[in-house]
N, C-alpha and C positions, 0 to 999 in steps of 0.2 A: 381396269380402272388403273392401271401402271403398278399394281402389286405383283411382284414377280415371285415373293416365298411360295406359293401355292406350285409354282412350277417347278422350283427348287424342290419342293417334296416329292414332287411327282418322281424326280428321278432318283432320290434317295431312299423312300420311303416304299420301297417296292413291297416289304412284307406286311404292309397295313392292311389289316383284314378287309376293310372295305374297298382295296384298291385305289388307284390314282384319282379315279372319279371321286369316290367318297371323300379322298381328301380334299379335292377341291371344293366339293358341296360343303364340306364343314367349315371351310375357311370363309367361303361366301357368306355362310349362315352367319359366322361370327362379325364379319365386316358390316353386314346388312344391320344387324343389331347397334354396332357402333355408330353407323350412319344415322340411326334413328336418334341419336344422343342430340341435344340441343348444344353445339359449341358456343353458342352466345350465352348461354345461363352459365355453362362450366367457365368460361373466362371471367365472366362477372363475379364467381366465386372466388376465383383466384385473385382477381383484381382486389376486391374487397378483403382478402386476407393478407396480401402481399404489398399494396402499393407503397407503404412506408418503409419497406425493408431496403435499406441503402448499403448495407455490408454485410457479408457473411459473418456469422458469430464465431469470435475468434477461438482457437484451440490453442492448447498449451503447449506449443512447439518448443523442443530443444534449440533447433536449429531453422530458422525461419525460411521458409521456401523461396527460392528465386523466381520459380515459374510455376504456380499452384496448379496450372493445367498439365503439367508434367509428372504429378506424383504418382505412385504405384505402391498401393498398401500389399506388399508381398510377405513383410515379416507378420509373426503371430504368437501373441501369448494368449493363454486362457485359464479360466476357472471353472470347476464343477462343483454345484451345490450338492451337498450330502443329500442321500435319499430323505433323511429327515426335514431339511430345510425345503427340499422341492415339496413333500407331500405338504408344508405348511404354506407353500405360495400357492398349490393347486386349493387347498381347503380355504385360504383368504380370498382368491379371485372368484371362487364358487360361492361363497357367502354375500361378496359385495357385488355381484352381477357385474364382473369384470371379466377380461381375457388376458391371459399370460402376456400376450403382445402388448396390451395396453400397459401393463405393470412393467415390463422391460423398458418399452419408449418413454414412460413417465420417470423411469429412474435415471436413464439415460437424459433427458431433458435436465432434470434437477443437478446431474452432474457437470452438463455443459454450462448451465447457469452459475454453478459455483467455480468452476474454474476458468471461465470467461469474467465473471464479475457483473454480468448482464442479467437482468430480470426477464428479458424477452429474447429467445432464442429460436432459432431454426435450424432443423437436420433434416436429412432424408430418409426415406424409408421406402422400401421396395414393397411393392404390390403385385399380385399374381397375373392380373388382367384378365380375370376367369370370372365375371360376375354370375350370381347365382342363377339368375333369370335368364342365361343364355342356353338355348336348347342345344342339347348334346355337349355340353361343355366338358362332363367327364370324359368324354371318348373322344375329345377333339385334338389332334396332334398340333405342337407349336409352341414356341417359347413367346409369352405375351407380357412378360414381367416388363413393368414399368417402375421408375423412381420419382417419387413426388416429395414435396416439402411437408414437414410437420411443423407448426409454429406455435409455441405456447407462452403464455407468461407466467410469472411466479410472484407470489404477494405474500410476505411473512404471516398474515392471519389466515390464509387460506387452509381450511381442513385438508388433510392428505388424502382422504377418500373421496370427498366432494370434487377435489382438483382432479383425479384420477379419471371420475366419472365424467367429468367435463371435457379431459381429453380423448378418452374414449367415444364420445359423443360427437367430436369434431373428427376423429378418424373416420366414423360411421358416414358422416356427412361428405367428407372429401372421397369416399369411394364412389360416388355418385359422379364424379367426372374425373376418374383416374385413366380413362381413356386418352385425354388429351396428353401429348407428348411436353416432357420436361423443357423443353425450348420454349413451346407456346405457353407453358404456366409461367417460367422466367420473365418473358417478355411483360407479365403483367406486374412485375416488381418495380424499385425503384433502382433496379442495378442495370448497369451496362450489360451488352451481351457478352463480353469477353470476361466478367467477372463471374464466378460460380455463385449461384443461390446459396449453397451451403458445402462444407468442405467435410462433412462426416454424414454417414449413413447408418440406419440399423435396418439388418435384414432378420427377419423371424422367420425360423424355420420349423414346418411342423410337418414331418412327412409320414403321412398313413401307410404303414405295413401291415398288411394281412397276414400275421406269422402262421397262424392256422391252416392256410391256404399255402403257405410255400412248404410247410412241413408234409404235406399231402403228395407234393411233388419232390420231396427228397431234398429240400431246399431249407438251410437255415442261415437267417440274416443275422450275422454277429456284430456288426455295426455298420455305420455310414459315415464318411468322411469326404469331404470337397476339398480339393486344392484349386484354389482361385484367387485373382486379383483384382481390386478395384481401382478406379482413377481417382479415388478419394483419400484423404490423408488418414482417415480413420474409418474403419468399418468394424461394427460390432454385428457379430452373428450370433444369435442365440437358438439353440437346438432345444425343442421341448421333449418331455420324456420322463422316464422313471426318476431321470437325473438331470435337471436342468443344467445344460452346457452353455457358457458364455465365452466367446473367442472375440480377442480384439487383434483385428488385423492393421497394419500400421506401414507406412514409409519408414524404413530403417534410416533412411537418410535425413528426417525430420523429428524423429523422436528416439530417445534413448529407451534402451531395456526398462531401466528402472521406473522411467515414467510410466511405461505403458503397464507394469506391474501395479504402481500405485493407483492409476486411475480404474484398474479391474477390481482391486481390493476396494477402492471407495465405492464402486459401483455395486459390488455385493454387500458390503456394508449399509448402503441406501436400500437396498432390496430388503434385507433384514429389518431396517427400521420401519420400513413402510409396513411390512407384514406383522411386525411386533406389535404397532399400536396405531393402527387406521385414523382413531379419532386425533391422534395429535396434530398440530398444525406445521406448515412447512417450516417454519423457522425453528421449529424443534427436532427436525432430522439433522442428525451430525454425520460429518463425514469421516471423522476421526475415530480410530478406535482409541483404546487406553494408552497401547504404547506409541503411538504417533502423538497423542494429546500431551503426553509426559515428556516428549521430545522437544514438541514447538514451545511448551510452556518453559522448560528449562533454558531454551534459546532466548526468551524474553526476559528472564530474571536477572536484575544486575545484582541480587544478593543484599543481605541485610547489613546496614550499616552499623559498624563496630562501636560508634559513639555518635551521639547527635550534639550539634554545638550551634548557638547561634553566631553570626559574622562577628559582634562584638569579642565574644569568647574567643575565635579563633584568632582574632588580631590581637587579643591580651596574652595568648600562648605565643606567639611569636614574638612579641616584645619582650617576655620574660626570657626566651631562648637566644634571643638575636640582639639584644640591649644597643650595643656600641657598633652593629653592622649599618650598612647602608640599606635604608628603606626606599628612599625616593630620590631621583636624579634628574634634576633640571638642567638647562644649559650654564648656568653660573653658580651651581651650587649643590650639593647632595645633603639629604637629611637622614639622620641614623632612626632606628626604630624607637629610641628614646624620645629623640626631639619630636617624631610625629606623634607620639603617644601623648606629650604635654599638650600639645596643640588640640587633640582629639579630646583629651579629657576636658579642656578649658572650654570647648565649645558645648560639650554635653553640660557641664555644670551650669554655665550661664544660661542655654536653654531651659533648663530646669527653673531657674530663677523667673525666667519668663511664662513660667506655667505650662510648659511644653513637657509632654509623657506618652505614656502609650495611647494609641489610638489617634494622636495629633499627626497631620500632615506636614511636613516642612519643606518648601520649595527651594531650590538651589539654583539660582541665574549666574553661574561662573563658566567662564572659559575653562579650558582644559589647564590643570597645574597643581601643586600642593596644597592650594585653599580647596579644590574642588575634592581632591582626595579626603583632606582632613574633615569636611563637612559632609562627606558620604560617611564616614565612620563615626563622627560626633553625633550625628542625627541619630544613628541606630544605636549608640550607646546610651542615649538618653530616654531611649524606648521608643523614639518616634519612627515615623515613615519617611523615606528619603525619597524626594520627588524632583529628578532633574528636569530643567527648562532650558533647553538649548539656546543660547543667546542669539544663533544664526537663524533659529526658525522664524517665521514669518510673524509680523506683530500680531495678527489675529489668532494664529494659533496658540501663542504665548498666553495671551489674555486667555482664550477659551481653556487651556490646560489649567491655568491657575486659578480661574473660577470653578471649572467643572470637578476640582480634586477636592475642593473643600480646604484648601491648605490654609493653616493659621497665620504664618507668616512666611518669607521667602527670604534667604540669605542671597546679597549680591556683592559685588565689587565695591568700588570707591564711590561710584556716580549711581544716583536713583535711575530707576528703570520706568520710562514713560509708558510701556506697552502692558505694564500690568494693572491690574484693577485698582483704583483710587483707593477701595478701604482696605488693600491688603498692605500688612505692615512689612516693611522693607529694612533690612537690617543687615548694615555691612559686615562680611565676616571677620573683617579686621578688628571689630570691635569684640569679637567672641574669642578670637584664638590667640590675642596678645597675652604670652605668657609671663611678661615682664611687669605687667602690672595686674596680675591675675590675684584678685583679692578670696580667691573660693569662691564657693556656691553651693547650691542645692545636691544633694547626692541622688544620682539618677536612679531609676529603677529598672533594672535590666531586663530587656524584651524575653517574650517566652520563645520556643519553636513556634508557634503558631500565631505569635504577633506579625503585622507585617512589617517586612525589610525594606521594600520598596514599591513605587508606583511608578509604572513607566507607561506611556501613551503611545498606542499603536500608530503606524502611518496613516491611517484614514484612507488608504487608497480605495477601499470599497464603502467608504461613507463617512460618517462623523467620527473622530478618533476617539477611541474608548481606552479607559485606563484600565492597565493590567496590573493586579495585585499579588504580590508575591510575598510569602510569609519566609522565615528565617530557616522553617524546616528543610533540609536539602541543600542548603546553600554549601555548608562545611564539608557535607560528603562530596559534592561535586568538586569542591578545590582538591580533595585528597585524590578523587578520582582521576582528575587533570595532572597532578603531581606524578601519579605512577604512569600515566599512559603518556606524558610528555618527556617523562624522565628528566624533571626539572631538577636543578641542584641550587644549592645555596647562593652559588655564584653566577646564575643564569640572569641575564639582564632581560625583563620583560617590557616591551613597548606599550605603552597606552596610546592607541590610535583612532578608536572609536569614538563617535558624537556621544556627550553624555546622555543624550535621549535614547539612545539604544542599549539593550541590556549586553552588548558585546563589551559595554564599558565596565559593567559589574564584573564580567566574566576575566576582562584582564585583571582587576585588582584581586579576584581570587585567584588568578594562576600565580601572582606573586605571593599573596598570603599563604597559600597552600604550601609552598616549599621555604617561605622566609626569604624571597629572592628580591633584589631591588627592581623598582617600579620605574622605568624611564618616561619623563615627562617631556615631549617636544614643545617648542612654542606653540602658541594657539594658531588654529587655522588648519585647512585642509591638508593632507599630505598624498600626491598622488604622483606617479610616473618616477622621473628623473629626482625629486626632491624625497620621496620615501625610499628610493634606494640610497641617496646620499645621508639620509637620517641612520637606514639600517647599518651603514658601514662606519660612519664616525660614530655611533652610539654603541656599537659591537653589539648590536641586539642578539640574543641567544634564542628568544621564544618570543612570537608575535601570532597573533591571529589576523588575518586579512580576507576580505571577500573576494571570491574569485574575479569579479569584474575589475577591483582594484590591482588584485594582482596581476592582471594582465597588461596592466599599464607599465608596471615595472620592466625596465631592460634587463636583458639577461646579463649577467655577471657574476663574479666572485663574491659570495658573501660567506667567508670562511667561520664567522662567529655564529649565524643564524644554525643553530642546531635542530631546532623544531620550529616548522611552521604548520599551523594551525588555519584552514580554510572553514567558513563557515557563513551561514546567512545566505547563501545561494549554491544551485547545483555547481558542481565543481567539474570541469571537462578533463577528458583524458588526456588531452594537450598539456594543460597546466601542471598535471602530473608527470607527464613526460619532461616538462622542462624543469619543474622544481623538486622533485622526490631524489633524484640522484645526489648521494653524500649526504643527506640529511634525513630527520624523521619528518615527514608530513602527514597531517591527521586531518581527516574530515568531521567536523562537528556539527550536530544536526539538533535542533530542539526549539519548539515553540516558546515564546517568552512566559508562558502560563506554567511552563515545566521547569521553571528554574533556569533558565538559560538553555542548558544542554540536556538532551535525554539520552544521547548516543554519541559515541568518540570511536572513530575506526582505529583499527590496528594501522600501521605503518602502511602509507599507500605505495603500490607499485605500479611502473608503467603497464601499458597493454592490458589494461582492464578497467571496466567501468568503475569509478569510485564508488564504493560501498557508503554508507552511513554509517556502519559500525554496529557495536554492541551497547547494551545499556550500561549506563553509568551506576554506581553503588546506590541502592535505596531507590532505584527505578524498575518499573516492570513495562513490558513493551508487549502491545498484543496487536496483531495483524488481523482485521475483521472483514467479513463480507457483508454484503446489504442487509442478511438478517442479524447483523452483530455476532456471527458465530466466527470461532477460530478458523482461519483457511488452512488448507493442508500445505505440506511442505512445495516451494515452489510455485506457488498459486498467488497471485496480486491480489491484494486487499488493502485496505485503509488502514493506517497506522493509529 
């Protein structure tokens, strides 16, 4: 039948007690049993199991493989369970009707799921190729090992012991078709032939040793060890016995020793967790021991704020410290902090006269300029909520924002705005901030930390825009964090660039407020490319936040005053860091609008490194979680 192995054995196994003829007969018997198997049924089984598998389960590589087919797991690290822990494992599997093999494979599956971020994982497992119903299987000479896929899914609510029993039942079922070679099994999946079905395998070794018989012959078996390599990036070898031994072989070109040791630690921690409480749910199994948990939580803690202040409190503090210093800069005028404060107070008092106070939303339909900044601060000083409505937005969007927000009135420029709802009162901002004819007004009730500071609408890219409500709590701490991280000084000129309908515009105001620095207000209209470069130079801008896509449009050149450049709102590329970081502090800011603009700020970016999003700002805690809402281990991808 084209099988040459029996002929090879005839030459090399001359000491076989049955002789070459017996070797040949044993092999023929084995092949006859395999031939009786229904390949059609087996292929159908593997097709149903693997048809929708279109990629191998990702591994936590330190260095991505160039060619996965050329890997070799020659490195090794190990962990041996204590005799006490081993006894607990043996008691557990005996009481639950499981095998140690099923427990080890289950722990490996959970480890892969945690480190890959996937709830559907596939790995390989070796089988002996010696079915129990094969006559003479105990005395048949030959290596019949096969490696076949194990596929399992995890759900947070699954009970650990029930999930393990399902896994074990699947392993028993697959044994019926273990005679099929791996290439035929893989052909039933959604993978191309040159892509491995899995990159990791589990080998469960359970060598039966008759020590009594050995002693009768004067032989003592002290230990067993194997030196081998597989062409899989990770190979877990488990040795059962008085002390269960876990060995992880790996390709040292792909994994650092520290990563492999962490994997082993997480694996043994999972085994402990399974054995300790089999009735818990999968989501309650934790990979982190106490020390690693403390380390991860420390990384994500931005610290406790030293003082909590509202935005009006922060502004008032700067006014008292910087009364005659420059607060705002336009193309034709500079405004001191005192002058700005007078207009902010006038707006606040006259809003109070109109019945505006805590809980009210006040829209602002203004272009970039000092009136917009004064309105922003005046509305908050009145205790109300600031709602920016960008005049450059489409008519329908402006109408929707004004209506959906429930705004009580809207501050406008000199001319009425037709795009706003007819029943919404429009008040020219000039009527409110005229300090020369200020006849006084009601005393504003200052907002509290948990009162709404501003209401900003999302872009609506995934549907109808939604209003994001942000309280005063956290705004002042962010200003303090930015002052520290950006090294802002009182003479640092801060550029207001963003559209008023993006929270970056609020960030720009806070960047100036945090240090008592001047805020530079260019003429209304978009700034991009050469125009933005010209403003940076002419206005001697020392600090600005620019989205990466906009920064890419700015031509290379010398910007001697630009001491700190912040990028945010989009992912920053290494190329932009290479161009813009030399000679200045370049910082990456990240944060959803709901978290008060920025949740993290990076340390100064350096070329030749993927730009990180940084560390948490003061008063912010970060958690990187998996699909079960558990903290992920060091180096594992999760969701922030």
